NUDO-96321 format. One record per residue: x, y, z of N, C-alpha, C, O, CB in turn; residue in three letters. Coordinates in steps of 0.1 Angstrom, whole numbers, padded with zeros to 4 digits, always signed. Atoms other than C-alpha are relative to their C-alpha. Glycine has a CB too. Example, Ala and Ser with C-alpha at 12.3 -4.5 7.8 and 13.67 -1.06 7.14 Angstrom:
<timis>
+0009-0012+0000+0123-0045+0078+0009+0012+0000+0019+0012+0007-0010+0000+0012ala
-0009-0011+0000+0137-0011+0071-0008+0011+0008-0003+0022+0009+0004+0005-0014ser
</timis>
This chain:
<timis>
-0011+0004-0008+0435-0509-0751-0001-0014+0004-0011-0019+0008+0001+0009+0012unk
-0001+0015-0003+0446-0545-0745-0001-0001+0016+0005+0006+0023+0013-0006-0006unk
+0002+0003-0013+0436-0560-0712+0014-0001+0007+0015+0004+0018-0008-0011+0002unk
-0014+0002-0006+0473-0570-0705+0007+0013+0003+0015+0014+0012+0008-0008-0009unk
-0006-0013-0002+0484-0534-0708-0007+0008+0011-0001+0016+0019+0000+0008-0013unk
+0008-0006-0010+0455-0522-0686+0004-0005+0014+0005+0003+0023-0015-0003-0002unk
-0004+0006-0012+0466-0546-0658+0012+0006+0005+0015+0006+0017+0002-0015-0001unk
-0013-0006-0005+0500-0528-0656-0002+0013+0006+0007+0018+0013+0010+0002-0012unk
+0001-0013-0006+0486-0495-0645-0003-0002+0015-0010-0011+0019-0012+0008-0007unk
+0002+0001-0015+0487-0488-0607-0016+0001+0003-0021-0008+0010+0007+0013+0007unk
+0015-0001-0001+0450-0476-0609-0005+0007-0013+0002+0014-0019-0004+0009+0012unk
+0008-0007+0011+0425-0466-0635-0011+0008+0007-0015+0004+0018-0007-0011-0011unk
+0010-0008-0006+0400-0439-0628-0013-0008+0001-0020-0008+0012-0003+0012-0009unk
+0014+0006+0000+0369-0459-0637+0000-0011-0009+0006-0010-0020-0011+0011-0003unk
+0004+0011+0009+0359-0493-0652-0015+0002-0002-0023+0004+0007+0003-0014+0007unk
+0014-0001+0004+0327-0491-0671-0005-0012-0007+0001-0015-0018-0002+0013-0008unk
+0007+0011+0005+0306-0521-0677-0011+0004-0009-0021+0010-0003-0004-0010+0011unk
+0011-0005+0009+0283-0514-0707-0010-0011-0001-0007-0022-0006+0006+0004-0014unk
+0010+0010+0002+0250-0532-0706-0006+0003-0014-0013+0013-0016-0010+0001+0012unk
+0004-0002+0014+0243-0536-0743-0013-0005-0004-0020+0001-0012+0010-0004-0008unk
+0013+0006+0004+0214-0559-0746-0004-0009+0012+0002-0008+0023+0003-0009-0013unk
+0006+0009-0011+0194-0584-0724+0011-0005+0009+0011-0003+0021-0008-0012-0005unk
-0011+0006-0008+0226-0602-0713+0013+0001-0008+0019-0009-0010-0004-0015+0004unk
-0012-0001+0007+0255-0588-0732+0007+0013+0005+0001+0024+0006-0002+0001-0016unk
-0008-0011-0006+0282-0566-0717+0014+0001-0007+0019-0009-0011+0002-0002+0015unk
-0014-0002+0002+0315-0551-0727+0005+0010+0009-0002+0015+0018+0003+0005-0014unk
-0006-0009-0011+0339-0528-0708+0010+0010-0006+0017+0007-0016+0007-0010+0011unk
-0009-0010+0004+0358-0497-0711+0007+0005+0013+0002+0002+0024-0007+0013-0009unk
-0006-0006-0011+0382-0478-0689+0004+0014-0002+0007+0017-0013+0012-0007+0003unk
-0003-0014+0001+0387-0442-0681+0014+0002+0007+0016-0001+0019-0011+0008+0007unk
-0013-0003-0005+0424-0432-0677+0004+0014-0003+0005+0018-0015+0010-0009-0006unk
-0004-0015+0002+0434-0395-0672-0011+0006-0008-0007+0015-0017+0014+0001-0007unk
+0010-0008+0006+0400-0384-0684-0004-0006-0014-0014-0002-0020+0004+0014-0001unk
+0002+0006+0013+0402-0405-0717-0007-0014+0002-0002-0022+0010+0013-0002-0008unk
+0006+0013-0001+0378-0435-0722+0005-0009-0011+0006-0005-0022-0015+0002-0001unk
-0006+0010+0010+0393-0466-0739-0009-0013+0000-0012-0018+0011+0015-0002+0004unk
+0007+0012+0000+0374-0497-0750+0011-0012+0003+0022-0011-0003-0008-0003-0013unk
-0010+0010-0003+0392-0529-0736-0002-0012-0010-0013-0016-0013-0003-0004+0015unk
+0000+0012+0010+0402-0557-0760+0009-0011+0006+0016-0009+0016+0005+0005-0014unk
-0008+0012-0002+0417-0591-0758+0013+0002-0007+0015+0012-0013-0006-0012-0004unk
-0013-0001+0007+0452-0598-0771-0001+0000-0016+0008+0005-0023+0009-0012+0004unk
+0002-0001+0015+0438-0602-0807-0006+0013-0005-0009+0015-0017-0009-0011-0004unk
+0006-0013+0003+0423-0567-0805-0015+0000-0001-0021+0010-0005+0006+0003-0013unk
+0014+0001+0001+0387-0579-0802-0006+0006+0013+0000+0003+0024-0005-0014-0003unk
+0006-0006-0013+0365-0560-0777-0004-0012+0010-0010-0022+0006-0013+0009-0004unk
+0003+0010-0010+0361-0579-0744-0016+0001+0001-0022+0011+0002+0007+0003+0014unk
+0014+0000-0002+0324-0590-0743-0004-0013+0006+0003-0023+0005-0008+0003-0013unk
+0005+0013-0007+0304-0616-0724-0014+0001+0003-0020+0012+0005+0008-0002+0013unk
+0014+0001-0003+0269-0627-0718-0002-0002+0015-0014-0002+0021-0006-0012-0008unk
+0001+0002-0015+0277-0633-0681+0009+0010+0007+0021+0009+0006+0005-0014+0004unk
-0006-0010-0006+0286-0603-0661+0012-0004+0011+0022+0003+0011-0011+0008+0006unk
-0009+0005-0010+0304-0622-0633+0012-0005-0008+0024-0003-0003-0006-0011+0009unk
-0013+0005+0008+0327-0639-0659+0008+0012-0005+0020+0011-0004-0004-0009-0012unk
-0007-0012+0003+0336-0604-0672+0007+0006+0011+0019+0010+0009-0010+0009-0006unk
-0007-0005-0012+0344-0592-0638+0012-0009+0003+0023-0003+0006-0010+0001+0013unk
-0011+0010-0003+0366-0623-0633+0012+0003-0010+0024+0002-0006-0005-0015-0001unk
-0011-0003+0010+0386-0614-0665+0007+0013+0004+0019+0014+0002-0006+0002-0015unk
-0006-0013-0004+0392-0579-0650+0004+0001+0014+0006+0012+0020-0009+0011-0003unk
-0003-0001-0015+0400-0589-0615+0015+0005+0004+0017+0009+0015-0001-0015+0006unk
-0013-0006-0003+0436-0577-0618+0002+0014-0003+0013+0020-0001+0010-0007-0008unk
+0000-0014+0003+0427-0543-0629-0004+0007+0012-0015+0005+0018-0010+0004-0012unk
+0002-0007-0011+0429-0519-0601-0008+0013-0003-0002+0022-0009+0012+0003+0008unk
+0008-0010+0004+0401-0494-0605-0006+0009+0012-0011+0003+0022-0011-0006-0008unk
+0006-0009-0012+0391-0464-0581-0015-0001-0001-0021+0001+0010+0005+0015-0001unk
+0015+0000+0000+0355-0468-0593-0004-0009-0011+0003-0011-0021-0006+0015-0003unk
+0005+0009+0011+0334-0493-0612-0015+0003-0001-0022+0005+0010+0002-0016+0004unk
+0014-0003+0002+0300-0486-0627-0006-0010-0012+0002-0015-0020-0001+0015-0004unk
+0007+0006+0011+0274-0503-0649-0007+0011-0008-0014+0020-0002-0011-0011+0005unk
+0007-0012+0007+0262-0480-0677-0009-0006-0010-0007-0016-0017+0011+0010-0008unk
+0010+0003+0010+0231-0483-0698-0005+0012-0007-0008+0023-0001-0011-0009+0006unk
+0008-0010+0008+0216-0463-0726-0012-0007-0005-0011-0017-0011+0009+0006-0013unk
+0012+0007+0004+0180-0471-0733-0005+0006-0013-0005+0018-0016-0011+0002+0011unk
+0006-0004+0013+0165-0470-0767-0016+0000+0002-0024+0000-0008+0004-0011-0013unk
+0015+0000-0002+0129-0470-0751-0007+0012-0007-0016+0009-0015-0004+0002+0015unk
+0007-0011+0006+0120-0435-0762-0002-0001-0016-0013+0003-0021+0007+0013+0004unk
+0001+0002+0014+0127-0444-0798-0009-0012-0004-0015-0011-0014+0014-0001-0006unk
+0009+0012+0003+0109-0478-0796-0014+0004+0001-0022-0001-0007+0003-0012+0010unk
+0014-0003-0002+0076-0462-0784-0004+0012-0008-0015+0017-0006-0004+0002+0015unk
+0003-0011+0009+0078-0434-0810+0000+0013+0007-0008+0022+0004-0013-0002-0006unk
+0000-0013-0009+0086-0407-0784+0008+0010-0008+0012+0008-0019+0006-0003+0015unk
-0008-0011+0006+0103-0375-0792+0015-0004-0001+0020-0015+0003+0000+0013+0009unk
-0013+0003+0003+0138-0373-0803+0008-0004+0012+0007+0003+0023+0007+0011-0008unk
-0007+0006-0012+0162-0392-0780+0007+0011+0008+0015+0019+0002+0010-0011-0004unk
-0008-0008-0009+0174-0372-0750+0010-0008+0007+0009-0021+0006-0009+0007+0010unk
-0010+0007-0007+0203-0382-0729-0006-0007+0012-0009-0001+0022+0012+0010+0004unk
+0006+0008-0011+0190-0410-0707+0011-0010+0005+0007-0021+0009-0012-0007-0005unk
-0010+0008-0005+0223-0424-0696-0002-0004+0015-0004+0005+0023+0013+0008-0002unk
+0001+0005-0013+0222-0445-0665+0013-0007+0004+0017-0016-0002-0012-0010+0001unk
-0012+0005-0005+0253-0452-0644-0003-0005+0014-0006+0004+0022+0011+0009+0000unk
+0001+0006-0014+0251-0475-0613+0013-0004+0006+0020-0011+0000-0010-0013+0000unk
-0013+0004-0006+0280-0477-0589+0001-0016+0003-0009-0022+0006+0002+0008+0015unk
-0002+0015-0003+0294-0513-0585+0012-0002+0010+0021+0007+0010+0002-0008-0013unk
-0012+0004-0007+0317-0530-0561+0003-0014-0006-0005-0020-0013-0003-0001+0015unk
-0004+0013+0005+0336-0562-0569-0006-0011+0010-0002-0012+0021+0016-0001+0000unk
+0008+0009-0008+0313-0589-0556+0008-0013+0003+0005-0021+0013-0013-0004-0006unk
-0009+0012-0001+0341-0616-0560-0008-0013+0001-0004-0022+0008+0008+0001+0013unk
+0007+0012+0002+0315-0642-0569+0007-0011-0008+0003-0022-0009-0012+0003-0006unk
-0006+0008+0008+0340-0658-0592+0009-0009+0007+0016-0018+0001+0008+0007-0010unk
</timis>
């Protein structure tokens, strides 16, 4: 879903900032129980190495809830058993550092 379209909603259920790598983030939104990846006007996923810059891009989106989500590949890296669900979601507020 394009960011410009997302900004037109009165509220979205949840903004999810995905922590992908050491300092790489992208974002999705949950609307009516359906999760959508957020893109720019060219259809490319929003991504950034600076979380605060990404928050600034989304400042006009009204979300009931914001979270940081991370899936760890640690179990696979250390040769552990088949990967179990180790999803971590941390609630966020808009820190307005931008």
